[in-house]
C-alpha positions in Angstrom: 91.4 -65.5 -76.0 91.4 -69.2 -75.3 94.3 -71.0 -73.8 96.7 -71.8 -76.7 98.4 -75.1 -76.9 102.1 -75.1 -76.1 104.3 -74.1 -79.0 105.8 -77.2 -80.6 109.1 -76.4 -82.2 109.4 -78.2 -85.6 113.1 -78.9 -86.3 114.5 -77.7 -89.6 114.6 -80.4 -92.2 118.0 -80.9 -93.9 118.2 -78.4 -96.8 115.2 -76.5 -95.6 115.2 -72.8 -96.3 115.4 -70.3 -93.5 112.2 -68.5 -93.0 109.0 -68.6 -90.9 106.7 -71.6 -90.3 103.4 -72.1 -88.4 104.7 -73.4 -85.1 101.3 -75.0 -84.2 98.2 -75.9 -86.2 95.6 -73.1 -86.7 93.4 -72.8 -83.7 89.8 -72.0 -84.5 88.0 -70.1 -81.8 84.2 -69.8 -81.5 84.4 -67.6 -78.3 86.1 -64.6 -79.9 84.4 -61.2 -80.0 84.6 -60.2 -83.7 86.1 -62.0 -86.7 89.9 -62.0 -86.8 93.1 -63.9 -87.8 95.4 -63.3 -84.9 98.5 -64.7 -83.2 102.1 -64.0 -82.6 105.4 -63.9 -84.5 108.4 -65.4 -82.7 112.1 -65.6 -83.0 113.8 -69.0 -83.1 113.9 -69.1 -79.3 110.2 -68.4 -79.0 110.5 -64.8 -77.9 108.1 -62.3 -79.6 109.3 -60.5 -82.7 108.0 -57.0 -83.6 107.7 -55.4 -87.0 107.1 -58.6 -89.0 104.7 -58.2 -92.0 102.0 -60.7 -92.8 99.6 -60.8 -95.8 96.2 -62.3 -96.1 94.5 -63.2 -99.4 91.2 -64.9 -100.0 90.2 -67.0 -102.9 88.8 -64.0 -104.8 92.1 -62.0 -104.5 91.0 -59.7 -101.7 94.1 -58.7 -99.8 95.1 -57.2 -96.5 98.2 -57.0 -94.3 99.2 -56.7 -90.6 102.4 -56.0 -88.8 103.4 -57.7 -85.5 103.2 -55.1 -82.7 106.0 -53.6 -80.5 104.0 -52.6 -77.4 104.9 -53.7 -74.0 101.7 -55.7 -73.5 101.4 -57.0 -77.1 104.9 -57.5 -78.3 105.0 -59.8 -81.4 101.2 -60.1 -81.5 99.2 -59.3 -84.6 95.5 -59.2 -85.5 93.7 -58.8 -88.8 90.0 -58.2 -89.0 88.3 -60.4 -91.5 84.6 -59.7 -91.2 81.8 -62.2 -90.8 80.8 -63.0 -94.3 81.2 -64.6 -96.7 82.6 -67.9 -95.7 86.0 -68.2 -97.4 89.5 -69.6 -97.4 92.2 -67.1 -96.5 95.9 -67.7 -97.2 98.2 -66.1 -94.5 101.9 -65.6 -95.3 104.8 -63.9 -93.6 106.4 -61.5 -96.1 109.4 -59.2 -96.4 109.2 -55.4 -97.1 108.8 -56.0 -100.8 106.0 -58.5 -100.3 108.1 -61.6 -101.1 107.1 -64.7 -99.1 109.2 -65.6 -96.1 106.9 -68.6 -95.1 104.7 -71.2 -96.7 101.1 -70.0 -96.8 98.7 -71.3 -94.1 95.1 -71.7 -95.2 92.5 -70.6 -92.7 89.0 -71.9 -93.4 86.7 -69.0 -92.1 83.1 -70.1 -91.4 83.7 -73.4 -93.3 84.1 -77.1 -92.5 83.8 -78.7 -89.1 84.6 -75.3 -87.3 82.1 -73.2 -89.2 81.1 -71.4 -86.0 84.6 -70.1 -85.4 85.0 -66.4 -85.6 88.7 -66.1 -84.9 91.7 -68.1 -86.0 95.0 -68.2 -84.2 98.3 -68.7 -86.0 101.7 -68.7 -84.3 104.7 -68.1 -86.6 108.2 -68.9 -85.7 111.5 -68.1 -87.5 113.7 -71.1 -88.4 
């Protein structure tokens, strides 16, 4: 995994709803073995959060989900295999147990655009 940029805390806007947000921009990674969306879910103080659900939906409606881990070495981390083909846009969202969104969607451009050689995409989520 490449070195990730420091997490930048984005302050809540007045009137903003409580929920999760992408703490840094998506990091596209061309040195990853395999094809994944991966990252970490964090509490407001930046500590890892386990048991948080995420969904992934591409432009054709293909769906998948992941849950942030609770292991000693991977606390708060998640990974979601996405396969190599086809190139596509995947919307990642933090959701509650009923599938209701707890975050805005982040669009990951897999094998598209200026980073079309990237096989992995890192997204760090933080709770407001």
